[in-house]
Each structure stands twice: as structure tokens, then as C-alpha cells.
C-alpha positions as CSV (number, residue, x, y, z in Angstrom):
1,X,12.9,34.6,-54.9
2,X,12.4,31.5,-56.9
3,X,15.1,29.7,-54.9
4,X,13.3,30.5,-51.6
5,X,10.0,29.3,-53.0
6,X,11.6,26.1,-54.2
7,X,13.2,25.5,-50.8
8,X,9.8,26.1,-49.0
9,X,8.1,23.7,-51.4
10,X,10.8,21.1,-50.8
11,X,10.6,21.4,-47.0
12,X,6.8,21.6,-47.0
13,X,6.4,17.8,-46.5
14,X,8.8,17.7,-43.6
15,X,7.0,20.7,-42.0
16,X,3.7,19.0,-42.4
17,X,5.1,15.9,-40.7
18,X,6.4,18.0,-37.8
19,X,3.1,19.9,-37.5
20,X,1.0,16.6,-37.7
21,X,3.2,15.0,-35.0
22,X,2.9,18.0,-32.7
23,X,-0.9,18.1,-33.3
24,X,-1.3,14.5,-32.5
25,X,0.8,14.8,-29.3
26,X,-1.2,17.9,-28.2
27,X,-4.5,16.1,-29.0
28,X,-3.3,13.1,-26.9
29,X,-2.5,15.4,-24.0
30,X,-5.9,17.1,-24.3
31,X,-7.8,13.9,-24.3
32,X,-5.7,12.3,-21.5
33,X,-6.3,15.3,-19.2
34,X,-10.0,14.8,-19.4
35,X,-9.7,11.4,-17.8
36,X,-8.5,10.2,-14.4
37,X,-4.8,9.5,-14.4
38,X,-4.8,10.1,-18.1
39,X,-1.2,11.5,-18.5
40,X,0.1,9.1,-15.8
41,X,-0.8,5.9,-17.6
42,X,1.8,3.7,-19.1
43,X,-0.1,3.5,-22.4
44,X,-0.1,7.3,-22.8
45,X,3.6,7.7,-22.0
46,X,4.7,5.0,-24.3
47,X,2.3,6.3,-27.0
48,X,3.9,9.8,-26.8
49,X,7.4,8.3,-27.0
50,X,6.5,6.1,-30.0
51,X,4.7,8.9,-31.8
52,X,7.7,11.3,-31.3
53,X,10.1,8.7,-32.6
54,X,7.9,7.9,-35.6
55,X,7.7,11.6,-36.4
56,X,11.4,12.1,-36.4
57,X,11.9,9.1,-38.7
58,X,9.1,10.3,-41.0
59,X,10.6,13.8,-41.1
60,X,14.0,12.3,-42.2
61,X,12.3,10.2,-44.9
62,X,10.5,13.1,-46.5
63,X,13.4,15.5,-46.5
64,X,14.6,16.4,-50.0
65,X,17.9,14.6,-49.7
66,X,19.5,11.6,-51.4
67,X,18.8,8.1,-50.4
68,X,22.4,7.7,-49.4
69,X,22.2,10.7,-47.0
70,X,18.9,9.5,-45.6
71,X,20.5,6.1,-44.9
72,X,23.4,7.8,-43.1
73,X,21.0,9.9,-41.0
74,X,18.8,7.0,-40.1
75,X,21.9,5.0,-39.3
76,X,23.2,7.8,-37.1
77,X,19.9,7.9,-35.3
78,X,20.1,4.2,-34.7
79,X,23.6,4.5,-33.3
80,X,22.6,7.3,-31.0
81,X,19.6,5.4,-29.8
82,X,21.7,2.3,-29.2
83,X,24.3,4.4,-27.3
84,X,21.7,6.1,-25.1
85,X,20.1,2.7,-24.2
86,X,23.5,1.2,-23.5
87,X,24.7,4.1,-21.4
88,X,21.5,4.4,-19.4
89,X,20.6,0.8,-19.2
90,X,21.4,0.6,-15.5
91,X,19.2,3.5,-14.6
92,X,16.7,4.4,-17.3
93,X,15.8,0.9,-18.5
94,X,15.8,-0.5,-15.0
95,X,13.4,2.3,-13.8
96,X,11.3,1.8,-16.9
97,X,11.0,-1.9,-16.2
98,X,10.2,-1.2,-12.6
99,X,7.6,1.3,-13.7
100,X,6.0,-1.4,-15.9
101,X,5.9,-3.7,-12.9
102,X,4.3,-1.1,-10.7
103,X,1.7,-0.3,-13.3
104,X,0.9,-3.9,-13.7
105,X,0.8,-4.9,-10.0
106,X,-0.6,-1.5,-8.8
107,X,0.4,-1.8,-5.1
108,X,-0.6,1.8,-4.6
109,X,-2.6,4.6,-6.3
110,X,-2.5,8.3,-6.5
111,X,-3.6,9.8,-3.2
112,X,-2.4,6.9,-1.1
113,X,-0.2,7.6,1.9
114,X,3.1,5.8,1.3
115,X,6.2,5.1,3.4
116,X,9.4,4.0,1.8
117,X,12.3,3.8,4.3
118,X,12.5,7.2,5.9
119,X,10.3,8.9,3.2
120,X,6.6,9.4,4.1
121,X,4.1,11.3,2.0
122,X,1.1,11.1,-0.3
123,X,1.4,9.9,-3.9
124,X,0.8,12.8,-6.3
125,X,2.1,11.4,-9.6
126,X,3.1,8.0,-11.1
127,X,5.1,7.8,-14.3
128,X,7.1,5.2,-16.2
129,X,10.4,6.4,-14.6
130,X,9.6,7.7,-11.1
131,X,6.9,8.4,-8.5
132,X,6.3,11.7,-6.7
133,X,5.4,12.0,-3.0
134,X,4.2,15.1,-1.3
135,X,5.8,15.1,2.1
136,X,4.6,16.3,5.5
137,X,6.3,19.7,4.8
138,X,4.3,20.0,1.5
139,X,7.5,19.5,-0.6
140,X,7.6,17.1,-3.5
141,X,10.0,14.1,-3.3
142,X,10.7,12.2,-6.4
143,X,11.5,8.5,-6.0
144,X,12.9,6.3,-8.8
145,X,10.7,3.3,-9.5
146,X,13.6,1.0,-9.0
147,X,13.7,2.0,-5.4
148,X,10.0,1.2,-4.9
149,X,10.6,-2.3,-6.4
150,X,13.7,-3.0,-4.4
151,X,12.6,-1.6,-1.0
152,X,9.6,-2.7,1.1
153,X,6.9,-0.1,0.9
154,X,4.0,0.5,3.3
155,X,0.7,1.7,2.0
156,X,-1.8,3.1,4.4
157,X,-5.2,1.3,4.2
158,X,-7.8,3.5,2.5
159,X,-10.6,2.0,4.7
160,X,-8.9,3.0,7.9
161,X,-5.7,2.5,9.8
162,X,-4.3,2.2,13.3
163,X,-3.0,5.2,15.0
164,X,-0.6,4.6,17.9
165,X,1.7,6.4,20.4
166,X,4.1,5.1,23.0
167,X,5.0,6.3,26.5
168,X,7.2,5.0,29.2
169,X,6.1,5.4,32.8
170,X,7.5,4.5,36.2
171,X,7.0,1.3,38.1
172,X,5.3,3.3,40.9
173,X,2.1,3.7,38.8
174,X,-0.2,0.6,38.5
175,X,-0.6,-0.6,35.0
176,X,-4.4,-0.8,35.5
177,X,-4.5,2.9,36.1
178,X,-2.3,3.7,33.1
179,X,-4.3,1.4,30.9
180,X,-7.6,3.2,31.9
181,X,-6.1,6.6,31.3
182,X,-4.6,5.7,27.9
183,X,-7.9,4.2,26.8
184,X,-9.7,7.4,27.8
185,X,-7.1,9.4,25.8
186,X,-7.7,7.3,22.7
187,X,-11.5,7.6,22.9
188,X,-11.5,11.4,23.5
189,X,-9.1,11.8,20.5
190,X,-11.7,10.4,18.2
191,X,-10.3,6.8,17.7
192,X,-12.5,3.8,17.8
193,X,-12.0,0.4,19.5
194,X,-8.9,1.5,21.4
195,X,-6.6,-0.9,23.1
196,X,-3.4,-0.7,25.1
197,X,-0.3,-3.0,24.8
198,X,2.4,-3.3,27.4
199,X,5.5,-3.6,25.2
200,X,8.5,-3.9,27.5
201,X,9.6,-3.9,31.2
202,X,12.6,-1.7,31.0
203,X,15.2,-1.1,33.7
204,X,13.8,2.3,34.5
205,X,10.2,2.3,33.3
206,X,7.3,0.4,31.7
207,X,6.8,1.0,28.0
208,X,3.1,1.3,26.9
209,X,1.6,1.6,23.5
210,X,-2.0,2.9,23.0
211,X,-3.7,2.2,19.7
212,X,-7.0,3.0,18.1
213,X,-8.7,2.7,14.7
214,X,-8.9,5.8,12.5
215,X,-11.8,5.1,10.1
216,X,-11.1,8.2,7.9
217,X,-7.4,7.8,6.8
218,X,-7.2,11.2,5.2
219,X,-5.8,12.9,8.4
220,X,-3.3,10.6,10.0
221,X,-0.9,13.4,11.1
222,X,-3.6,15.2,12.9
223,X,-4.9,12.0,14.5
224,X,-1.4,11.2,15.9
225,X,-1.0,14.7,17.3
226,X,-4.4,14.7,18.9
227,X,-3.8,11.3,20.5
228,X,-0.5,12.5,22.1
229,X,-2.3,15.7,23.3
230,X,-5.0,13.7,25.0
231,X,-2.4,11.4,26.5
232,X,-0.8,14.4,28.2
233,X,-4.1,15.7,29.3
234,X,-5.2,12.4,30.9
235,X,-1.9,11.5,32.5
236,X,-1.1,14.9,33.9
237,X,-4.7,15.5,34.8
238,X,-4.7,12.4,37.0
239,X,-1.3,13.1,38.6
240,X,0.8,10.7,36.6
241,X,4.3,12.0,35.8
242,X,6.0,11.7,32.4
243,X,9.7,12.4,33.0
244,X,13.0,11.1,31.6
245,X,14.9,8.3,33.4
246,X,17.9,10.6,34.0
247,X,15.7,13.1,35.8
248,X,14.2,10.4,38.0
249,X,17.6,8.9,38.8
250,X,18.9,12.3,40.2
251,X,16.2,12.5,42.9
252,X,17.4,11.8,46.4
253,X,15.7,8.7,47.7
254,X,16.0,6.5,50.7
255,X,17.8,3.2,49.6
256,X,15.0,1.3,51.3
257,X,12.3,3.0,49.2
258,X,10.8,0.8,46.6
259,X,9.7,2.2,43.2
260,X,6.4,0.4,43.0
261,X,2.7,1.2,43.6
262,X,1.7,1.7,47.2
263,X,-0.9,-1.0,46.7
264,X,0.1,-3.6,44.0
265,X,-2.5,-4.6,41.5
266,X,-2.4,-8.2,42.7
267,X,-3.4,-7.1,46.2
268,X,-5.8,-4.3,45.2
269,X,-8.5,-6.8,44.1
270,X,-9.2,-4.9,40.9
271,X,-7.5,-6.7,38.0
272,X,-8.1,-5.1,34.6
273,X,-10.6,-7.0,32.5
274,X,-9.3,-8.6,29.3
275,X,-10.4,-6.7,26.2
276,X,-11.1,-8.4,22.9
277,X,-8.0,-9.2,20.9
278,X,-7.4,-6.4,18.4
279,X,-5.7,-8.8,15.9
280,X,-9.0,-9.5,14.2
281,X,-9.1,-6.0,12.9
282,X,-5.4,-5.5,12.6
283,X,-4.9,-8.5,10.3
284,X,-8.4,-8.5,8.7
285,X,-7.1,-8.9,5.2
286,X,-4.7,-11.7,6.1
287,X,-7.5,-13.4,8.0
288,X,-9.8,-13.2,5.0
289,X,-7.1,-14.6,2.8
290,X,-6.4,-17.5,5.2
291,X,-10.2,-18.3,5.5
292,X,-10.6,-18.3,1.7
293,X,-7.6,-20.6,1.3
294,X,-8.9,-23.0,3.9
295,X,-12.3,-23.1,2.2
296,X,-10.7,-23.8,-1.2
297,X,-8.7,-26.6,0.3
298,X,-11.7,-28.1,2.0
299,X,-13.8,-27.9,-1.2
300,X,-11.0,-29.6,-3.1
301,X,-10.9,-32.4,-0.5
302,X,-14.7,-32.7,-0.7
303,X,-14.7,-33.0,-4.4
304,X,-12.0,-35.7,-4.3
305,X,-14.1,-37.6,-1.7
306,X,-17.2,-37.2,-3.9
307,X,-15.4,-38.6,-6.9
308,X,-14.1,-41.5,-4.9
309,X,-17.7,-42.2,-3.5
310,X,-19.1,-42.2,-7.1
311,X,-16.4,-44.7,-8.2
312,X,-17.3,-47.0,-5.3
313,X,-21.0,-46.7,-6.2
314,X,-20.3,-47.8,-9.8
315,X,-18.3,-50.8,-8.6
316,X,-20.3,-51.9,-5.6
317,X,-23.2,-54.3,-5.2
318,X,-26.8,-53.1,-5.2
319,X,-27.5,-53.7,-1.5
320,X,-24.7,-51.2,-0.5
321,X,-26.0,-48.5,-2.9
322,X,-28.4,-46.7,-0.5
323,X,-25.6,-46.0,2.0
324,X,-23.4,-44.7,-0.8
325,X,-26.2,-42.6,-2.2
326,X,-26.7,-40.9,1.2
327,X,-22.9,-40.2,1.5
328,X,-22.8,-38.8,-2.0
329,X,-25.8,-36.5,-1.3
330,X,-24.1,-35.2,1.8
331,X,-20.9,-34.6,-0.1
332,X,-22.8,-32.8,-2.8
333,X,-24.5,-30.6,-0.3
334,X,-21.2,-29.8,1.4
335,X,-19.7,-28.9,-2.0
336,X,-22.6,-26.5,-2.8
337,X,-22.2,-24.9,0.6
338,X,-18.5,-24.5,0.2
339,X,-18.9,-23.0,-3.2
340,X,-21.3,-20.4,-1.9
341,X,-18.9,-19.5,1.0
342,X,-16.0,-19.1,-1.4
343,X,-18.1,-16.8,-3.7
344,X,-19.1,-14.9,-0.6
345,X,-15.5,-14.4,0.6
346,X,-14.3,-13.5,-2.9
347,X,-17.0,-10.9,-3.4
348,X,-15.8,-7.3,-2.7
349,X,-16.7,-6.2,0.8
350,X,-18.8,-3.1,1.3
351,X,-16.9,-0.3,3.0
352,X,-17.9,0.5,6.5
353,X,-20.1,3.6,6.9
């Protein structure tokens, strides 16, 4: 009995270290779960790893063993850690470094729709090693962070995105009629500011693309489906066929029959009106960045001209000073206006209602 009691007393410090380490990790999880993205942050994950490693080392130190044995165990742990790092350096360390990069740059957040190659889904979890996507089939796909760093990724804009669908129609249907029907389909499907692009003139058909802005980007799959449904309703409802080229080519036709509208658009007198270019909304972020860069360059040039004018004023004669003073005042006013415009462009834009 005395031997068991002595053993318990000797192992008591090590048990306390294990219990304290487990309690600290559990407390960290409890606190992290009360915050947004608590357990997904890089700081929390590194903290758990470091705390666990420190607990193992402390447990070895307080064990009732000789200093020589402790040194051997710690040396063995160091060798094992070195071996693990060496063997997994091409995967684990690479993904960990990629995770650090993603945590720093933050190209996407939890809840964003993400496309990586053929993978498309919504981000459910981000960690130091991998990122999880919930796919269209409700399944969870785990992507290594190295893949996200080495592969171009597409993040759906949270403030709205463009929904599009393509259809190829025969040359016997005027493009003005097709454009009107596709615009109606986009409007009735709930998209705003629709527009139609004529992509290609193929050998057998004309390829059209109808696009519209989806202001609420939480339902892109439903929006794409609704757009295609409305396209079928509008085209079939107005007698426009959508059939495959092989089906059309098997029809018996007179060689003299031309596959074109009965009344060409050029001769009908009703040419489609030119709509506003959609590029302003498609590339809005790029346009804002370009405008901001131009303003900064113009302000830099204005400041250089202002400094040069002040130098000339200091070195010139008194009778030329009034003209230089007027030029300096104009440059100063221009600099103040440019500064205000830059601050306006850099300020966060309010979301559309």
C-alpha cells in the first residue's frame, strides 16, 4: 500500500500538468466558440499546438526520473519532431505556410461562394492546413491550402453578381427579336439591368448570352435556374425554336432556301437601340481602382508643380511675383480638391439597398 501511495505522490505533479494543460485547451475552445470564427483563427490553432507541446515537455520534466533519462526522452522528442517536419515538409509545412498567407491576405471569408477549378461551393471552415467547401450537393469538399494559393480562385461578390446563360439560335430568327425576348426573360426572372451579348457567329447558329445583375448573391443556383426557365418560356412562347444543329441539318430543304429572316433587320427599319454599356457595373472595382490611381498621380504632379512654382517665386524679381502667386493659389486649390477626391474614393462605399 505504501508503494502505491508513493507512486501516486511521485506522479502527482505530472498528472497536474496534464490536467492543467487539458483545462487550458478546453477553456480556449470554450472562449473561442463564443466569438465569430474563434476556432478557425490562426492565433487559436497555433496556441493550441504550442500549449500541447509545452504540456508534453513540462510533463517529461516533472516526471520522477533521472536527469539522464529526461535528457534522453527530450532528445527523442526532438528527433521525432525533426523527423515529422522533414517527412511532411512538402505537404504539411507547405499547406501551413499557405494557410498563413491566406489568413494574412484574406481573399475570401466563411460563407463566400468560391470556385477553384471544377470545385464550386460555399466556404464553411478555414484552418491552418485546409479549407472546407459545401458543394451544390450539400457534401463537404476539403481543399488543401496549397491548392488555393497555387490555383486561381473566383470569389462571388457579396454585394451582387452577374447571372448569365447562353443559347444558340438559328440564323432565320432576327437578332432584334431574340434580344428583346432574352431581355424579357432576364427581367421576369428577377434580375436587374439585363443586357444581351452576341458572342459568336457559328456555322450553324448564332450564340447569344443574356446577363443580369443579382443583387442578393445568396441564391445564385436558383437564379441561374430561373433565368433558363424564363428563357424557355419566352422563346417557345413566341415561336422561336431551340433545337440542336444535327436535328436542323436532317430536315429536307430546298437547296435554294436560305436560312435567314424573311425580312432582314437592315431592311425592316427597326434596328435595336444601343443599351448602356454594362462594363461600368461589371468592372466597378477595377474602375474605382483605376480612378483612384489616376487621382493620386495627378496630385503628385500637382504637388511637384507647386513646389517648382514656389522655388521660382523665391528666385524671381518682385514684378513677376503677382503672376506666380496666382499660379500658386490655383495649384494649392487643385491640391486640396484632389486630396478630397482621393479621400472620397478611399472611403468605404455604402452597400446598395
